[in-house]
C-alpha positions in Angstrom: -14.9 -12.3 -34.8 -14.9 -12.5 -31.1 -12.9 -10.1 -29.1 -11.7 -11.3 -25.7 -11.5 -8.6 -23.1 -9.3 -9.4 -20.2 -9.6 -7.3 -17.1 -6.3 -6.7 -15.4 -6.6 -6.5 -11.6 -4.2 -4.0 -10.0 -5.2 -4.9 -6.5 -2.6 -5.4 -3.8 -2.7 -7.4 -0.6 -0.8 -6.4 2.6 0.4 -9.7 4.2 2.5 -10.2 7.3 4.4 -13.4 8.2 6.0 -14.5 11.4 7.9 -17.7 11.9 7.3 -19.1 15.4 9.8 -22.0 15.8 8.9 -22.8 19.4 5.3 -23.6 18.3 6.4 -25.1 15.0 4.3 -22.8 12.9 4.1 -19.8 10.6 1.6 -17.0 11.3 0.1 -15.3 8.2 -1.8 -12.1 8.8 -4.1 -10.8 6.1 -4.0 -7.1 6.9 -5.5 -5.1 4.1 -6.2 -4.7 0.3 -6.0 -1.6 -1.9 -6.6 -0.6 -5.5 -9.7 -2.7 -5.6 -11.6 -3.2 -8.9 -15.0 -1.7 -9.6 -17.8 -2.1 -8.6 -16.8 -1.4 -5.0 -20.2 -2.6 -3.9 -19.1 -6.2 -4.1 -17.6 -8.1 -1.1 -14.0 -9.3 -1.1 -12.3 -12.2 0.6 -9.1 -14.2 0.7 -8.5 -18.0 0.6 -5.3 -19.4 1.8 -4.0 -22.9 0.8 -1.0 -24.6 2.3 0.6 -26.7 -0.4 3.1 -29.6 0.1 4.6 -31.0 -3.1 1.7 -32.3 -5.2 -1.2 -31.6 -2.8 -3.1 -29.1 -0.7 -3.0 -30.0 3.0 -4.9 -27.1 4.6 -7.3 -24.4 3.6 -8.5 -21.3 5.4 -10.3 -18.0 4.5 -11.1 -14.6 5.7 -14.5 -13.0 6.2 -16.0 -11.3 3.2 -15.9 -7.5 3.5 -17.1 -4.5 1.5 -14.6 -1.9 0.6 -14.4 1.7 1.8 -12.8 4.0 -0.8 -11.2 1.2 -2.7 -9.5 -0.3 0.4 -10.2 -3.0 3.0 -8.8 -3.8 6.4 -9.0 -7.3 7.8 -6.3 -7.9 10.4 -7.1 -11.7 10.4 -4.4 -14.2 11.6 -4.0 -17.7 10.4 -1.6 -20.4 11.6 0.0 -23.2 9.6 2.2 -26.0 11.0 5.8 -25.6 9.7 8.6 -28.0 9.5 11.8 -26.6 8.0 12.6 -29.9 6.4 9.4 -29.7 4.3 9.1 -27.8 1.0 5.8 -26.0 1.1 4.1 -23.0 -0.3 1.2 -20.7 0.9 -1.1 -19.7 -1.9 -3.1 -16.5 -1.0 -6.0 -16.1 -3.4 -8.1 -13.0 -3.7 -11.8 -13.1 -4.7 -14.7 -10.8 -5.1 -18.4 -11.7 -4.6 -21.2 -9.8 -6.2 -24.7 -9.2 -4.8 -25.9 -12.4 -6.7 -23.2 -14.4 -4.8 -21.1 -15.0 -7.9 -17.5 -15.6 -6.9 -14.7 -14.1 -9.1 -11.0 -14.9 -8.9 -8.9 -11.8 -9.0 -5.4 -13.1 -8.5 -3.0 -14.5 -6.0 0.3 -14.3 -4.2 2.6 -17.4 -3.5 4.6 -17.3 -0.3 7.6 -19.6 0.2 11.2 -20.1 -0.6 10.3 -20.8 -4.2 7.9 -17.9 -4.6 7.7 -16.7 -8.2 8.0 -13.0 -7.2 11.1 -11.4 -5.6 9.0 -9.6 -2.9 7.3 -12.8 -1.8 10.5 -14.8 -1.7 12.3 -12.1 0.2 9.5 -11.8 2.7 9.7 -15.6 3.3 13.5 -15.6 3.7 13.3 -12.7 6.1 10.7 -14.4 8.2 12.6 -17.7 8.3 16.0 -15.9 9.1 14.5 -13.8 11.9 12.1 -15.9 14.0 9.4 -14.1 15.9 9.9 -11.0 13.7 6.7 -9.8 11.9 7.5 -9.1 8.3 4.8 -7.1 6.5 4.8 -6.5 2.7 2.4 -5.2 0.1 2.0 -7.6 -2.8 0.6 -7.0 -6.3 -1.6 -9.9 -7.4 -0.5 -12.3 -10.0 -2.9 -14.1 -12.3 -1.3 -17.5 -12.3 
């Protein structure tokens, strides 16, 4: 018999959004990560994908960083064109990379009006309702 061992990642990402209607864009800041999985000697990075219905239209990623005490601080900003008449989603995926350059998916956060988590949907609504306001929230990663 085989026993499947699933590792649950309890990492959290600190993400900030700011709707900039004059420029027709949304700013996404990847601020930090905490509760990182062992071994902490690996590097961590984030990939962001902008999804329109049925397709990925833009991809960006952070620099890979090593953690300090189970935490990371990036403060990297990314800009995505935003039209309020389009239904789109930002997928923020968290990865680790070991010393042998093997990439491992740890989880993700979806940001948009149709976000599957309440925190992400509320952050998005708050950003859209209050242009130029920076809305920062800690998000627990989802495996889907």
